[in-house]
C-alpha positions in Angstrom: 0.0 0.0 0.0 1.2 3.5 -0.8 1.2 5.0 2.7 1.5 8.6 1.6 -1.4 8.3 -0.8 -3.5 6.6 1.8 -2.8 9.4 4.4 -3.6 12.0 1.8 -6.9 10.5 0.7 -7.9 9.5 4.2 -7.5 13.0 5.7 -9.1 14.6 2.7 -12.1 12.3 2.9 -12.6 12.9 6.6 -12.3 16.7 6.1 -14.8 16.7 3.3 -17.6 15.2 5.4 -17.6 17.9 8.1 -19.7 21.0 7.6 -18.2 24.2 9.2 -21.3 24.5 11.4 -20.7 21.0 12.8 -17.2 22.1 13.8 -18.5 25.2 15.5 -17.1 27.6 12.8 -18.9 30.6 11.5 -19.3 31.0 7.7 -19.5 34.3 5.8 -21.1 35.1 2.5 -24.0 33.4 0.7 -22.0 31.9 -2.2 -21.3 28.2 -2.4 -18.0 27.0 -1.0 -15.5 25.6 -3.5 -14.7 22.5 -1.4 -17.0 20.2 0.4 -16.7 20.2 4.2 -13.9 22.0 5.9 -11.0 23.9 4.2 -7.5 23.0 5.2 -7.0 26.3 7.0 -10.1 25.6 9.1 -8.8 22.2 10.1 -5.4 23.8 11.0 -7.2 26.4 13.1 -9.2 23.7 15.0 -6.1 21.5 15.5 -4.0 24.5 16.6 -1.3 24.1 14.0 -0.1 26.3 11.1 -1.8 26.0 7.7 1.5 25.1 6.2 2.1 22.3 8.7 -1.4 20.8 8.3 -1.0 21.0 4.5 2.2 19.0 4.8 0.4 16.4 6.9 -2.5 16.1 4.5 -0.1 15.7 1.6 1.0 12.5 3.1 3.9 13.4 5.4 3.1 12.3 8.9 6.8 11.6 9.7 7.8 13.4 12.8 4.2 14.3 13.8 3.9 14.0 17.6 1.1 12.1 19.3 -0.3 15.3 20.6 -0.5 16.7 17.0 -2.2 13.5 15.8 -4.7 13.7 18.6 -5.4 17.4 17.8 -6.0 16.5 14.1 -8.2 13.5 15.2 -10.3 15.9 17.3 -10.6 18.5 14.6 -11.8 15.9 12.1 -14.2 14.3 14.6 -12.5 10.9 14.1 -14.1 8.0 16.0 -11.9 5.4 17.7 -11.3 3.1 14.6 -10.5 6.2 12.5 -8.1 7.6 15.2 -6.3 4.2 15.4 -6.0 4.2 11.6 -4.4 7.6 11.6 -1.9 6.5 14.2 -1.2 3.3 12.4 -0.5 5.2 9.2 1.9 7.5 11.1 3.7 4.5 12.6 4.0 2.8 9.2 5.6 6.0 7.7 8.2 6.6 10.4 9.3 2.9 10.5 13.0 2.9 10.1 15.0 0.6 7.8 13.7 -1.7 5.1 10.0 -2.4 5.7 9.3 -6.0 6.7 7.0 -7.7 4.3 4.8 -9.8 6.6 1.7 -11.8 5.9 -1.2 -12.7 8.1 -1.1 -16.1 9.7 -2.7 -18.9 7.7 -2.8 -21.7 10.3 -4.3 -22.1 13.7 -2.8 -24.0 16.6 -4.1 -27.5 17.4 -5.5 -26.3 20.7 -7.6 -23.7 18.9 -8.9 -26.4 16.5 -9.8 -28.5 19.6 -11.6 -25.6 21.1 -13.6 -25.1 17.9 -14.5 -28.8 17.8 -16.0 -28.4 21.3 -18.2 -25.4 20.4 -21.7 -26.4 19.4 -22.6 -22.9 18.0 -21.5 -21.6 14.7 -17.9 -20.3 15.2 -14.8 -19.7 13.1 -11.3 -18.1 13.3 -10.0 -15.7 10.8 -7.0 -13.5 10.2 -6.9 -9.8 9.5 -7.1 -10.4 5.8 -10.5 -12.1 6.3 -9.2 -15.6 5.5 -11.3 -18.2 7.4 -8.7 -20.6 8.8 -10.9 -23.0 10.9 -14.5 -23.4 12.0 -16.7 -25.4 14.3 -18.9 -28.0 12.6 -21.9 -25.7 12.7 -19.7 -22.8 11.5 -18.7 -24.9 8.6 -22.3 -25.7 7.8 -23.4 -22.1 8.1 -20.6 -20.9 5.8 -20.7 -23.9 3.5 -20.8 -21.8 0.4 -17.8 -19.9 1.4 -15.8 -23.1 2.1 -16.8 -24.4 -1.3 -14.7 -21.6 -3.0 -11.9 -23.2 -5.1 -9.3 -20.8 -3.7 -8.1 -21.7 -0.2 -8.1 -20.6 2.5 -11.7 -19.3 1.9 -11.9 -15.5 2.2 -15.0 -13.7 3.4 -14.3 -10.5 1.3 -13.5 -12.5 -1.9 -16.8 -14.4 -1.4 -18.8 -11.2 -0.7 -17.6 -9.4 -3.8 -16.8 -12.1 -6.3 -19.3 -15.0 -5.7 -22.7 -14.4 -7.3 -24.4 -16.3 -4.4 -23.2 -13.7 -1.8 -26.0 -11.1 -2.3 -28.6 -13.9 -1.6 -26.7 -15.5 1.3 -26.2 -12.2 3.1 -29.6 -10.7 3.5 -28.0 -7.4 4.3 -25.4 -7.6 1.6 -24.8 -3.8 1.4 -23.8 -3.6 5.1 -21.7 -6.8 4.8 -19.9 -5.3 1.9 -19.3 -2.0 3.7 -18.0 -3.9 6.7 -15.6 -6.0 4.6 -14.0 -3.0 3.0 -13.8 -1.1 6.3 -12.0 -4.1 7.9 -9.6 -4.4 5.1 -8.8 -0.7 5.2 -8.0 -0.9 8.9 -5.8 -4.0 8.3 -4.0 -2.2 5.5 -3.3 0.7 7.9 -1.8 -1.8 10.5 0.2 -3.8 8.0 0.8 -1.8 4.8 3.5 -4.1 3.7 1.5 -7.3 3.8 2.0 -8.5 0.2 -0.9 -11.0 0.3 -3.2 -8.3 1.6 -2.1 -6.0 -1.2 -2.7 -8.7 -3.8 -6.2 -9.3 -2.4 -7.1 -5.6 -2.5 -5.7 -5.4 -6.0 -7.7 -8.4 -7.1 -11.0 -7.1 -5.6 -10.4 -3.6 -7.0 -9.8 -5.0 -10.5 -12.8 -7.4 -10.5 -15.5 -5.6 -8.5 -16.8 -2.1 -9.1 -18.8 -2.2 -5.8 -15.5 -2.9 -4.0 -13.7 0.0 -5.8 -16.5 2.4 -4.9 -16.3 1.5 -1.3 -12.5 1.4 -1.1 -12.4 5.0 -2.4 -14.5 6.1 0.7 -11.6 5.3 3.0 -13.9 4.1 5.8 -12.4 2.1 8.7 -14.4 0.3 11.3 -14.1 -2.3 14.1 -16.1 -5.5 13.7 -16.6 -6.6 17.3 -20.3 -7.3 17.8 -23.6 -7.1 16.0 -26.3 -9.1 14.2 -26.4 -10.7 10.8 -29.2 -12.0 8.7 -28.6 -15.0 6.3 -30.6 -16.9 3.7 -29.0 -20.3 4.0 -29.6 -22.6 1.0 -30.6 -25.5 3.3 -32.6 -24.0 6.2 -33.6 -20.6 4.9 -33.7 -17.4 7.0 -31.4 -17.0 10.0 -30.9 -14.0 12.2 -27.9 -14.4 14.5 -26.0 -12.3 17.0 -22.2 -12.4 16.9 -19.3 -11.6 19.2 -15.7 -11.3 18.2 -12.8 -12.2 20.5 -9.1 -11.8 20.0 -7.0 -14.9 20.7 -4.6 -13.8 23.4 -1.7 -16.0 22.2 -2.4 -15.2 18.5 -3.1 -11.5 18.4 -3.4 -11.5 14.6 -6.4 -14.0 14.8 -10.0 -13.4 15.9 -12.8 -15.8 16.7 -16.4 -15.2 15.7 -19.1 -16.9 17.6 -22.8 -16.8 16.6 -25.8 -17.2 18.9 -29.6 -16.8 18.6 -32.6 -16.3 20.9 -33.7 -19.6 22.5 -37.1 -20.6 21.1 -36.9 -18.3 18.1 -37.4 -19.3 14.5 -33.7 -18.8 14.0 -33.0 -21.2 16.9 -35.2 -23.8 15.3 -33.4 -23.3 11.9 -30.1 -23.5 13.6 -31.1 -26.8 15.2 -32.2 -28.0 11.8 -28.8 -26.9 10.3 -27.0 -28.8 13.0 -29.0 -32.0 12.2 -28.3 -31.5 8.5 -24.6 -31.1 9.2 -24.5 -34.2 11.4 -26.3 -36.3 8.7 -24.0 -35.0 6.0 -20.9 -35.8 8.1 -22.2 -39.3 8.9 -22.9 -40.0 5.2 -19.4 -38.9 4.3 -17.9 -41.2 6.9 -19.9 -44.1 5.6 -18.8 -43.4 2.1 -15.2 -43.5 3.2 -15.7 -46.8 5.0 -17.7 -48.5 2.2 -15.7 -51.3 0.5 -14.5 -50.6 -3.0 -16.3 -53.7 -4.4 -19.6 -52.3 -3.0 -19.3 -48.9 -4.7 -18.2 -50.5 -8.1 -20.5 -53.6 -8.2 -22.9 -53.9 -11.0 -26.6 -53.8 -10.4 
């Protein structure tokens, strides 16, 4: 990722969304303003820095900016916590000394994490910051069966959301899911701008998906910690599930998603049906593996 370009476009996009009145500034004259939102000099005034200094920051040079200056800019631009963290991550990436280390998100989970997933009866899975799904509980695998069917492994939530034609049907609120995917990838790119696999994924989605390109240009960042999702599963139909996200303490680059639903609800009944379907499919697969070769090839 081009860090200077990301800084420039991120700060410009945040400045453009704030009206002077929202920032407590008085405007003069009745003619239209030439720029949307705040002007650079207005952000500089609110942040308590010179116009020249803020202009240098917005042109992509955060090197040497102190934490207090970054905090002042964040306040002036009304950044929320994910946006503030993104700004600081971009600053850290730019001032990193020496040759940048080209790292990649982990692609495996430890055996104990797999054992934990095997013991969870709810839909659950573990993914990395690039949105690769690395492991899942049995019910998590059944819920995301279409994602796991993708030919490219490990399955990737963002690639499924934007490139698989089944995604808009599977995700009942596809627009929100798409927004969240891009916001998560933007935040990850700020934390790890030299992740080659992440850059390749963003390039692939930008090339092949116009909805992704439009959203990427907004420079939104967001945490994905808790919420609700609605699915239209091809086997059991409508599902509305709550989810919680937990960082794995020993693997800080990995997160676990766990889905639950209200006891006695239609979604709970559908989830029980999905569990039964998954168990039946698993049993059939085991029996197919155990079946003698002569039985599967015998003539009728």
